C-alpha positions as CSV (number, residue, x, y, z in Angstrom):
1,X,-21.9,4.8,-10.4
2,X,-21.4,8.3,-11.7
3,X,-18.8,10.5,-10.1
4,X,-21.3,13.1,-8.5
5,X,-23.1,10.2,-6.8
6,X,-19.8,8.8,-5.5
7,X,-18.8,12.2,-4.1
8,X,-22.1,12.6,-2.3
9,X,-21.8,9.2,-0.6
10,X,-18.1,9.3,0.2
11,X,-18.4,11.2,3.5
12,X,-21.2,9.0,4.8
13,X,-19.3,5.8,3.7
14,X,-16.1,6.9,5.5
15,X,-18.0,7.6,8.7
16,X,-19.6,4.1,8.5
17,X,-16.3,2.5,7.8
18,X,-14.6,4.2,10.7
19,X,-17.5,3.6,13.1
20,X,-17.4,-0.1,12.3
21,X,-13.7,-0.5,12.8
22,X,-13.6,-1.0,16.6
23,X,-16.6,-3.4,16.4
24,X,-14.8,-5.4,13.7
25,X,-11.6,-5.5,15.8
26,X,-13.4,-6.7,18.9
27,X,-15.5,-9.4,17.3
28,X,-12.9,-11.4,15.4
29,X,-11.1,-14.1,17.4
30,X,-8.7,-16.7,16.0
31,X,-11.2,-19.5,15.7
32,X,-14.0,-17.4,14.3
33,X,-12.2,-14.6,12.7
34,X,-13.5,-13.5,9.3
35,X,-10.0,-13.1,7.8
36,X,-9.4,-14.1,4.2
37,X,-6.3,-15.5,2.8
38,X,-4.9,-15.6,-0.7
39,X,-2.2,-14.8,-3.2
40,X,-0.5,-11.7,-4.4
41,X,-1.5,-10.7,-7.9
42,X,1.1,-10.0,-10.6
43,X,2.6,-6.6,-10.5
44,X,1.8,-6.0,-14.2
45,X,-1.7,-6.4,-15.6
46,X,-2.2,-8.8,-18.5
47,X,-3.2,-7.1,-21.7
48,X,-6.9,-7.5,-22.6
49,X,-9.7,-5.7,-24.3
50,X,-9.9,-3.3,-21.4
51,X,-6.2,-3.3,-20.2
52,X,-3.7,-1.6,-22.6
53,X,-0.6,-3.5,-23.5
54,X,1.7,-0.5,-22.7
55,X,1.9,0.5,-19.1
56,X,4.1,2.7,-16.8
57,X,4.1,2.3,-13.0
58,X,5.8,3.7,-10.0
59,X,7.4,1.3,-7.5
60,X,9.7,1.0,-4.5
61,X,13.5,0.6,-4.8
62,X,15.6,2.4,-2.2
63,X,12.7,4.4,-1.0
64,X,8.9,4.6,-1.5
65,X,7.9,5.1,-5.1
66,X,11.4,6.0,-6.3
67,X,11.4,3.8,-9.3
68,X,9.6,4.0,-12.7
69,X,9.0,1.0,-14.8
70,X,7.8,1.3,-18.5
71,X,6.7,-1.6,-20.6
72,X,5.7,-1.1,-24.3
73,X,4.2,-3.9,-26.3
74,X,3.4,-3.8,-30.0
75,X,5.2,-0.6,-30.7
76,X,6.6,-0.1,-34.2
77,X,10.3,0.5,-34.2
78,X,11.2,4.2,-34.2
79,X,12.1,5.6,-37.6
80,X,15.7,5.5,-38.6
81,X,17.6,8.3,-36.8
82,X,14.9,8.6,-34.1
83,X,14.4,7.2,-30.7
84,X,11.6,6.9,-28.2
85,X,12.3,8.9,-25.0
86,X,10.5,8.6,-21.7
87,X,9.7,11.6,-19.5
88,X,8.1,12.3,-16.2
89,X,6.0,15.4,-16.0
90,X,4.6,17.3,-13.0
91,X,0.9,17.9,-12.1
92,X,1.0,21.4,-13.5
93,X,3.0,20.3,-16.6
94,X,5.7,22.9,-15.9
95,X,8.4,20.4,-14.9
96,X,9.6,17.5,-17.1
97,X,12.4,15.1,-16.3
98,X,13.9,12.8,-19.0
99,X,14.4,9.4,-17.5
100,X,15.9,7.5,-20.4
101,X,15.4,6.2,-23.9
102,X,13.7,3.0,-24.8
103,X,15.8,0.2,-26.4
104,X,15.6,0.3,-30.2
105,X,14.3,-3.3,-30.4
106,X,11.9,-5.3,-28.3
107,X,13.1,-8.2,-26.1
108,X,12.2,-11.9,-26.7
109,X,8.7,-11.2,-25.4
110,X,8.0,-8.4,-27.8
111,X,8.3,-5.7,-25.1
112,X,10.4,-2.6,-25.0
113,X,11.3,-2.0,-21.4
114,X,12.8,0.8,-19.3
115,X,13.5,0.9,-15.6
116,X,14.5,4.2,-14.0
117,X,15.7,4.6,-10.4
118,X,15.8,8.0,-8.9
119,X,19.4,8.7,-7.7
120,X,19.3,9.2,-3.9
121,X,16.0,7.5,-3.6
122,X,13.8,10.6,-3.8
123,X,10.1,9.8,-4.1
124,X,9.0,10.4,-7.6
125,X,5.3,10.4,-6.9
126,X,5.5,13.5,-4.8
127,X,6.4,15.6,-7.8
128,X,5.4,13.7,-10.9
129,X,2.1,12.2,-11.9
130,X,2.4,11.8,-15.7
131,X,4.5,9.7,-18.1
132,X,5.2,10.7,-21.7
133,X,6.8,8.7,-24.5
134,X,8.1,11.0,-27.2
135,X,9.6,10.4,-30.6
136,X,12.7,12.5,-31.1
137,X,16.0,12.6,-33.0
138,X,18.5,10.1,-31.7
139,X,21.7,11.3,-30.0
140,X,22.6,13.3,-26.9
141,X,19.8,15.3,-25.3
142,X,20.5,19.0,-25.3
143,X,20.7,20.8,-22.0
144,X,17.4,22.1,-20.9
145,X,15.5,20.2,-23.5
146,X,11.7,19.8,-23.2
147,X,9.6,16.8,-24.4
148,X,9.2,16.5,-28.1
149,X,6.2,15.1,-30.0
150,X,4.2,12.8,-27.7
151,X,3.3,9.3,-29.1
152,X,2.1,7.8,-25.8
153,X,1.0,9.3,-22.5
154,X,-0.4,8.2,-19.2
155,X,-1.1,9.6,-15.8
156,X,-2.3,8.9,-12.3
157,X,-6.0,9.5,-12.2
158,X,-6.2,13.2,-11.5
159,X,-9.3,13.0,-9.4
160,X,-7.8,10.4,-7.1
161,X,-4.2,11.8,-7.1
162,X,-4.3,13.6,-3.8
163,X,-5.7,10.6,-1.9
164,X,-3.3,8.2,-3.7
165,X,-0.4,10.3,-2.4
166,X,-1.8,10.4,1.1
167,X,-2.2,6.7,1.0
168,X,1.2,5.9,-0.5
169,X,3.8,8.7,-0.1
170,X,2.8,11.5,2.3
171,X,-0.2,12.1,4.7
172,X,0.1,15.6,6.0
173,X,-2.4,14.9,8.8
174,X,-0.3,12.2,10.4
175,X,2.2,12.9,13.1
176,X,5.3,12.8,10.9
177,X,3.7,13.1,7.5
178,X,3.8,9.3,7.1
179,X,1.5,8.0,4.4
180,X,-1.3,6.0,5.9
181,X,-0.6,2.7,4.2
182,X,3.1,3.1,4.7
183,X,2.5,3.7,8.4
184,X,0.2,0.7,8.5
185,X,2.9,-1.5,6.9
186,X,5.5,-0.3,9.4
187,X,3.3,-0.8,12.4
188,X,2.1,-4.3,11.2
189,X,5.7,-5.5,10.9
190,X,6.7,-3.7,14.1
191,X,4.1,-5.4,16.3
192,X,5.2,-8.8,14.8
193,X,8.7,-8.1,15.9
194,X,7.7,-7.1,19.4
195,X,5.4,-10.1,19.7
196,X,8.3,-12.4,18.8
197,X,10.4,-11.0,21.6
198,X,7.4,-11.3,23.9
199,X,6.9,-15.0,23.2
200,X,10.6,-15.7,23.7
201,X,10.4,-14.0,27.1
202,X,7.3,-16.0,28.0
203,X,8.9,-19.3,26.9
204,X,12.0,-18.4,29.0
205,X,10.0,-17.6,32.1
206,X,10.8,-13.8,32.0
207,X,7.4,-12.6,32.9
208,X,8.5,-9.1,33.6
209,X,10.0,-8.8,30.1
210,X,7.0,-10.5,28.6
211,X,4.5,-8.1,30.3
212,X,6.6,-5.1,29.1
213,X,6.5,-6.3,25.5
214,X,2.8,-7.0,25.8
215,X,2.4,-3.4,26.7
216,X,4.5,-2.4,23.7
217,X,2.3,-4.4,21.3
218,X,-0.9,-3.0,22.7
219,X,0.2,0.6,22.6
220,X,1.7,0.3,19.1
221,X,-1.7,-0.8,17.9
222,X,-3.7,1.7,19.9
223,X,-1.7,4.9,19.5
224,X,-1.1,7.5,22.1
225,X,-4.5,9.1,21.6
226,X,-6.4,5.9,22.0
227,X,-8.5,4.9,25.0
228,X,-6.5,1.7,25.6
229,X,-3.1,3.4,25.5
230,X,-1.3,3.4,28.9
231,X,0.8,1.7,31.5
232,X,-0.5,-1.8,31.3
233,X,2.2,-3.7,33.2
234,X,2.2,-1.4,36.2
235,X,5.8,-0.2,36.1
236,X,4.9,3.5,36.1
237,X,5.6,4.1,32.4
238,X,3.4,3.9,29.3
239,X,5.9,2.7,26.7
240,X,5.4,2.8,22.9
241,X,8.3,1.8,20.6
242,X,6.2,3.0,17.6
243,X,5.7,6.5,16.4
244,X,2.7,7.2,18.7
245,X,0.2,7.3,15.8
246,X,-0.9,3.7,16.2
247,X,-1.8,1.0,13.8
248,X,-5.5,1.6,14.2
249,X,-5.2,5.2,13.2
250,X,-3.1,4.4,10.1
251,X,-5.7,1.8,9.1
252,X,-8.5,4.3,9.6
253,X,-6.6,6.8,7.4
254,X,-6.1,4.1,4.7
255,X,-9.8,3.4,4.7
256,X,-10.9,7.0,4.5
257,X,-8.4,7.8,1.7
258,X,-9.4,4.9,-0.4
259,X,-13.0,5.8,0.1
260,X,-12.4,9.4,-1.1
261,X,-10.2,8.1,-4.0
262,X,-13.2,6.0,-5.0
263,X,-15.5,9.1,-4.8
264,X,-13.3,11.4,-6.7
265,X,-11.7,9.2,-9.4
266,X,-12.4,10.2,-13.0
267,X,-12.2,6.5,-14.1
268,X,-14.5,3.8,-12.9
269,X,-11.7,1.2,-12.9
270,X,-9.5,3.4,-10.6
271,X,-12.5,3.9,-8.3
272,X,-12.9,0.1,-8.1
273,X,-9.2,-0.4,-7.5
274,X,-9.3,2.1,-4.6
275,X,-12.1,0.2,-2.9
276,X,-10.2,-3.1,-3.4
277,X,-7.6,-1.9,-0.9
278,X,-10.2,-1.9,1.9
279,X,-11.0,-5.6,2.4
280,X,-7.4,-6.6,3.4
281,X,-7.2,-3.6,5.6
282,X,-10.3,-4.7,7.4
283,X,-8.8,-8.2,7.8
284,X,-5.7,-6.6,9.3
285,X,-7.9,-4.5,11.7
286,X,-9.8,-7.6,12.8
287,X,-6.6,-9.4,13.9
288,X,-5.1,-6.2,15.3
289,X,-8.0,-5.7,17.6
290,X,-7.7,-9.3,18.8
291,X,-4.0,-8.9,19.2
292,X,-4.4,-5.7,21.2
293,X,-7.0,-7.2,23.6
294,X,-5.0,-10.3,24.2
295,X,-1.8,-8.2,24.8
296,X,-3.7,-6.2,27.4
297,X,-4.5,-9.4,29.2
298,X,-0.9,-10.6,28.9
299,X,0.5,-7.4,30.4
300,X,-1.3,-8.4,33.6
301,X,-0.6,-12.1,33.5
302,X,1.3,-13.8,36.4
303,X,0.7,-17.4,35.5
304,X,3.7,-18.7,33.5
305,X,1.7,-21.4,31.7
306,X,-1.1,-19.0,30.7
307,X,1.6,-16.5,29.6
308,X,3.2,-19.0,27.2
309,X,-0.1,-20.0,25.7
310,X,-1.4,-16.4,25.2
311,X,2.0,-15.2,23.8
312,X,1.8,-17.9,21.1
313,X,-1.7,-16.7,20.1
314,X,-0.6,-13.1,19.9
315,X,2.4,-13.9,17.7
316,X,0.3,-15.9,15.3
317,X,-2.3,-13.1,15.1
318,X,0.4,-10.5,14.3
319,X,1.5,-12.7,11.4
320,X,-2.0,-12.4,10.0
321,X,-2.0,-8.7,10.5
322,X,1.3,-8.3,8.6
323,X,0.3,-10.8,5.9
324,X,-2.9,-8.9,5.1
325,X,-1.1,-5.6,4.9
326,X,2.1,-6.6,3.1
327,X,4.1,-9.9,3.2
328,X,7.0,-7.9,1.8
329,X,8.6,-11.1,0.4
330,X,8.7,-12.9,3.7
331,X,8.2,-16.6,3.2
332,X,6.5,-17.1,6.6
333,X,4.0,-14.4,5.8
334,X,3.3,-15.8,2.4
335,X,2.7,-19.1,4.0
336,X,0.3,-17.4,6.4
337,X,-1.7,-16.1,3.4
338,X,-1.8,-19.5,1.9
339,X,-2.9,-20.9,5.2
340,X,-5.7,-18.4,5.5
341,X,-6.8,-19.2,1.9
342,X,-7.1,-22.8,2.8
343,X,-9.0,-22.1,6.1
344,X,-11.5,-19.7,4.6
345,X,-11.8,-20.9,1.1
346,X,-11.3,-17.5,-0.5
347,X,-8.5,-15.2,-1.5
348,X,-7.3,-11.7,-0.5
349,X,-4.6,-9.7,-2.1
350,X,-2.6,-7.9,0.5
351,X,-3.5,-4.2,0.9
352,X,-0.1,-2.9,-0.4
353,X,-0.3,-5.1,-3.5
354,X,-3.9,-3.8,-4.2
355,X,-2.7,-0.2,-3.8
356,X,-0.1,-0.7,-6.5
357,X,-2.9,-0.6,-9.1
358,X,-3.4,3.1,-8.3
359,X,0.0,3.9,-9.6
360,X,-0.3,1.9,-12.8
361,X,-0.6,4.2,-15.8
362,X,-1.9,2.8,-19.1
363,X,0.1,4.5,-22.0
364,X,-2.2,5.5,-24.8
365,X,-1.8,7.8,-27.9
366,X,-2.7,11.4,-27.1
367,X,-6.4,12.1,-27.3
368,X,-7.4,8.5,-26.8
369,X,-10.3,8.6,-24.3
370,X,-8.4,9.1,-20.9
371,X,-4.7,8.5,-20.3
372,X,-5.5,7.2,-16.9
373,X,-6.4,3.7,-15.7
374,X,-10.1,2.7,-16.2
375,X,-12.9,4.0,-18.2
376,X,-14.7,7.3,-17.8
377,X,-16.6,7.5,-14.5
C-alpha cells in the first residue's frame, strides 16, 4: 500500500484498534483465550536478497537503547594506512559522535563487528538516528573531527522515527514520559510480581493480604483514570503500586504508535515491521483483561478455597501477559511461550522482540535506494 493511503487510513485504524481493546480483554478466558505462543526471533536478520548483510542496531545495556551494534559482512579490508570509522549522527545531521573503529580484519565468520556502549547509559536513540561508516586515515582522531568520506550509511526510517521513539524511548503524553512499550513491559512484569505475592497470601490463609494484592493487580492494569480503578477490598484506600498510567493505557499507546508508524514509514518493510508489534500486544491485552476481572472478584472473596483457586488462575494469566510482551530472558516465561505455541499451534514473537526490528538499520553505500530498512513505500 502506498504511503498516502496508509496515512489516510491510520486514524480510522487506530480508533478501531482502541475501540476493540476492552472487548478483546473481556472475551478471552483461559480455556478459550485466543492467545498465541511461540519463539523469539534472532536479534540479527539473516542476509538475503532483500536483507543487506551489513547492519547496525540500537539495543539495551545499562539503560534503554544505550548500545549500538554494528556488523559488516563482505567488506574489503581498508586500504593500507586507512581505517573504517563508525559514527552516530543526529536527525538534523549537525551533531556527529565517533563511537569506534572497526577491526582491521574480519572474525572467523567473515564479519567485522563493533559494539559501543554509551558511558553512563544515556539513551542514544533520543539524539541519534543515523549510523555512518567512513574510510579515514588510521591513527588518533583529531579533536573536533567530523566524519570523513562515507562508505556505508543507514538510518531509522525517518517517516516512522517519531513514533518509534514514542514506542521505545520516550512518550511525552504519558504521565512521566515513559515510552509506551517500556511502560507496558514494566507493568506486565509488575503485575506478575504482585500476583505471586497474592497467591502466596491465599495459600497461607491471609485473605486480607490476598484481597489487598488483588486490588493492586486490578488497579495496575486499569490505571487511575480507568472505570474499574478504585478501593476494591473495602479498606478505604484505592492503592496502586504502579505509576498510575495503567497497563491498558500503555498497551493502547503501543497500538496507536505502531499504527501511525505503519502509516508514515517511508519503507514498506518498516511499515510491516511496525504492524508486527500489534498481535502480541493484543494477546497481552486479552490476558490482562481476564486478569483484571478475576482480580476484582478476588478482592471481594471471603471463601479460602475459592481464593486459592482464583489466585492460581490469576498468576498463570500474568505469566502469559508478561511472556507476550517480553520474556526478558526469564526461563519460566520462555516456557510459557512454548506452552502457548503447543496449545494453539501457532507462534508469536513477543512485542518487544518485534519492536527491535524498527531500530535495525541496513548499512548501504551512499545513494543506494534508501538507507533505511525496507523498500520504498
